[in-house]
N, C-alpha and C positions, 0 to 999 in steps of 0.2 A: 432324659428330658426331651420332650418334643417341642421344638421351636417353630415359629412361623416360617423361618428360613428353610428348615428341613422339609416342611410340608410344601412350600412353594417350589423348592428345588426338585423334589420327587414328582410333583405334579407336572412341572415343565418338561422334565425328561420323559416321563411315561406318556404324557399327552402327545408329544412329538413322535415318539416311537410308535404309538398306537395308530396315529394317522397314516404314517408310512406303511405300517403293517396291514392296515385295513384295506388300502388301495393297491397294494403290491400284487403283481401277478407272477413274481419270480420267487420260487421256493427257496432258493439260496439266500435271497435278501431277507425273507421271513425268518429263516434259520439264524441268520446273523443278528437280527433284531431280538429274537428270543434269547440268544446267547448274551447280547449286550444288556438286556433287561435282567437276565439272571445274575450276571456279574454285579450289576448295580444293586439288585435286591440283597445280595449277600453282604454288601458293604454299607448299605444305607443305615440310617438311624434304626437301631434294633427295636426300640420301644415302638416307633412308628410302624415298622414292618409287622410286629406282632399284633398291633391293633388293626392294621389294614388287612392282614391275613386272617384275623379272628383265630389265630393259633393254628391254622391249617398247615400241615406239612406240605412242602413243595409248591406253595403259592408263588406264582410267577415263574416257576422252575419246570413245570410239567408241560410238555408239548401238547398233550391232549386237552388241557384246560387253559392254555395260555391266553387265547382270545377272550375268553370269559373273565379270566383273572385280571387281565390288564384293564378291561372296562370297569370291573368292580373296584379296582384300585383307584382309578381316576375318579369315579363317583364318590368314593370314600374321601379322597383328598379334597375334592371340590366342596363336599359337605363340611369338612373341617374348616376350610378357608372361609366359607360363608357364615358358619355358625359360631366359631370360636375366636375369631380374630377380627 
């Protein structure tokens, strides 16, 4: 079950990490953010992750698509918060 709390928690975490990632000039810091987000994605509400990822393998876990994925995740979560609750 997807709760408002799980959406808010995911949004707060991903939004904060995205902002730091976006403006960071340090590759090590970016790698650490990717790792933290990957760990979070593996432990977050599974139903929410599946909807957010649209069933795509490696969503938020792949270095090559990370920047795009995190922005897409934030947009998805913002849409859920605005439209469903």
